[in-house]
N, C-alpha and C positions, 0 to 999 in steps of 0.2 A: 369532841367525839361525834362521828356521824352515825347514821342508822345502821350501816353495815358493820361498823366496828362495835357498836353497842350490842348488836345481836350476836356477833362472834364471841364477845366477852361473856355475855349472858349464858350462851350455850355451854361454854366451858365451866362457868361458875355453877350451873345447875346439873352438870353431867352426872355427878355422884348422888344427887338427891331427888332427881325426877326422872321417870321413865320416858317423859316427853319433853325433854329440855328445850328443843328448838321451838316447838309449838307453844310451850309456856312462855318463852321469851317473846315470841311474836304477839301473843295475846296481851301480855303485860305492857309491851311497848305501844301497841295500838291504843290501849287504855290510857296511857300517859299522854300520848300525842293526840288523842281523840280523833283517830283515823281508822281505816281498815287495812287489812294485810296487803291489798293491792297497792296502797300508798307506800308501804315499806319497800315493795319490790320496784316501784316506779322511781322512787327518790332515795336510793341507798346512800348518796353522798350528802344528803341534807343533814346539817349540823343540829344537834340537840342543844337547846338552851340550858343554862346552868341549873335552873329550877327543874326542868324536865329530866335532866340527867340525874339529879339528886333524888327525885321521886322514883325514877326507874331503879336506881341502885338500892333504894330502901325496899322496894317491892321484891327485888331479887333476893335480898337478905332474908326477908320473911318467907319467901318461897323455899329458900334453902333450908329453913328451919321446919319446913313441912306444911306451912299454912296453905290450904287449897287455893288455887288460882281464883275460883269462883268467889271465895271469901275476900280476896284481895281486890277484885274488881266489883264485887257486889252484884254480879249477874251471871247467868248461865243460859245458853240457848237450849231449847227443847222443842221439838216438833216445829222448828223454824220460827219459834216465838222467843222473846226475851223475858226471862224471869228474874226478878230480884231475889237475892239469896242472902241469908245470914246464918248465924250459928244455932238458930232455934230449930232448923229443919235439915233433912237430908238434902244434899245437892242433887238436882235432877240428873239422871244418868241415861245414856243412850238405850240401855237394855229395857228400860221402862217404856220406851216408845213401842215395844212389842205389844203391850196391852192396848195402847191407843189404836194401833194399826189393826189389831184383831177386832176390837169393838166396832170401829168404823167400817171394816170390811163385812162383818157379820150383819150389821144393822144399817147398811148403806141406803136401803130403799125404804127405811122407816122414817116418816116425817116427824112423828111426835112420840116420845116415850119418856120414862122417868128413870133417872140414873142416880145412884148413890156412890160417891167416892169416899171411902173411909181411910182416915189417916192421911189426909190430903197434903200435908206439908206445905210446900210452896204453891200448891194448887195445880201442879203441872198436868196431871192426868185430866182433872175436871175441866180446866180452862182450855186445854188443847182440843178436847172433844167439843166443848161448848162453842169454840170459835168456828168449828166446821158444821156444827148442828145447832144453830141459834134457836130453833123451835123446840129443842129438847128441854125438859125440866131437869136441872141438875142440882143435887144437894151435895155439898162437900163438908165433911166433918173432921174434926181433930180434937184430941184431948188437950193440946197446947193452945192457949189463947194467943200467945205470941206468934205461933205458926199461922193461926187463923187470920190474924191481923195482916201478916205478910201475904197470905194467899188472897185476901180481899184486895190488897193493894195491887197484886199482880192481875187480878180479874179486872179491876178498874183500868189499869194501864193497857190491858189487851182488849178492852171494850167487850167484855162478855157479861152482858146484863142478865143472862139466864142462869147464873150460878148463885145459889143461896148457901151461906156458910152457917154451920151449926157446931156449937161446942158440945162434944160428946166423947165419952170413953167407949169406943166401939159402938154398940147398939144401945147403950144406956139411955140416951136422950132421943133415940130414933123411934117414933111412934108409928110411922107409916108402915103399911104392909103390902104396898102395891107397886113395888119397884120392878121394872123390867130388867134392870141390870144393877148388880152390886159389884164394884171393882175396888181392889185394894192392893197397895204395895206395902204390906205390913213388915214389922221387924221379923227377921227370919234367921239371924245368925245365932249360933249357940253361945251361951254365956261362957266366957273363958276361952273362946276361939282366939288364937294368936293374931288373926287378921284385925281384930278390934284395936290393936295397939300399933297398927302399921298404916302408912300412907295417909290419905285424906281423911279416913274415917276417925282418926284420932281427934279431929276437930269438930266432929259431928255429934249430935246428942245420942248417947248410948241407948236411951229409951226408944229411939227410932230404929235401932239396929239389932239389938239382941232380944231373944224371946225364949227363956228357959234353957234347960240343959241340952236340948236337942235343936233348939231354934224353932220348934213347931208349936209352941204354946198359943201364940196369937192366931196362927193359921187354923189350928184346931178349934179355937173359940169362934172364929168367924164362920167356919164351915157348920158348926153346930147351931149357930144362931141365925144364919142368913135365910134359912128356909122359911122362918116366921115373918120375913120382911119382903120376900119375893113373890111375885105372882106365879101361877102355874106356868111352867116352861120358862120362867125367868132365869136369867143367866148370872152365875157367880164367876168372877174372873180374879185370880190372884197372881201376883208375882212371888217367886220363891227362889231359893238358892240353887245354884247350878247342880248341886249334888242331892237335891231333895225330890227329884222326879217321882220316885216310887212312893216315898212317904206321903207326898201331897196327893197323889193319885189314890192311894189307899184311904186317905182321910176323906176325900170326896166320895169315894165308894161307900165307906162305912156310914156316911151321913145321907145316903140315899140319892145322891146326884146321878144323873144319867147323861148319856152322850158326852162323856168326859173327853176333852181334847187338850193336848199339850203342844206348845209352840217353842221353837228355839229362837234365841236372840241372834244378833248379827255375828257373834263369835261362835255360833254353833252349839251353845249350851241350852238345854231345856230350862226355860226361865219362867214360863207361864202355864197355868192350868185353868181350864174353864169347864163348867158343867151346868146342866139345866136342872131346875127344881122340878121334881116329879109332880 
């Protein structure tokens, strides 16, 4: 079987189980062949070896069963960087880049500042910012020691020496009160939401996804505590659900944040809220 035939078969095989069957097929085949997508297009008649074909078919079978592509390949691109991924954390998603973009845009001319990334997971937010701002002091925390180990590995692989990792359940082990920025992509899906049993999230830790009956428990906790750890005019930035725009804005308001700003992701959904500490 050659590359063209393998991709055609894979697309048909994944048609009913994946919304991005062709893309998934290409990613999995480049992983097996240790090449890029340009290679697939340039050499469609190249024959797969027996071991390569067997590996590819096994990956397709797992993807058919719903296993995320990132778990099958062990990596995901975020902010043009490669991040190792496993089942201890959320898979980095494009909508979270909205937070990174906002922070780098708002603080572009600031040479030195102190940032806390809470619930860091793979470290995607902290490491992406650290890569572009090597003089910033960045602390990344998570309640999961397995996630912290993965994030530390990603930091090392992406050569971001300015990130320090802390084991903490939100602010429990955070003593500092002089942060310029606190950013978080916390759990924000309501317990019992049917989306928790669909798609890739079935294979991700539920503790990193759901937060109380309305999905707002962790966001409310962060908003109520962040003021004690931010400098005056320090900025709190959180990701939230596409349908939580008003709830999160109200939460920021009730906790005294000012100059509240919300941003949309690339799909046009309001996905991020930021506010300044009075």
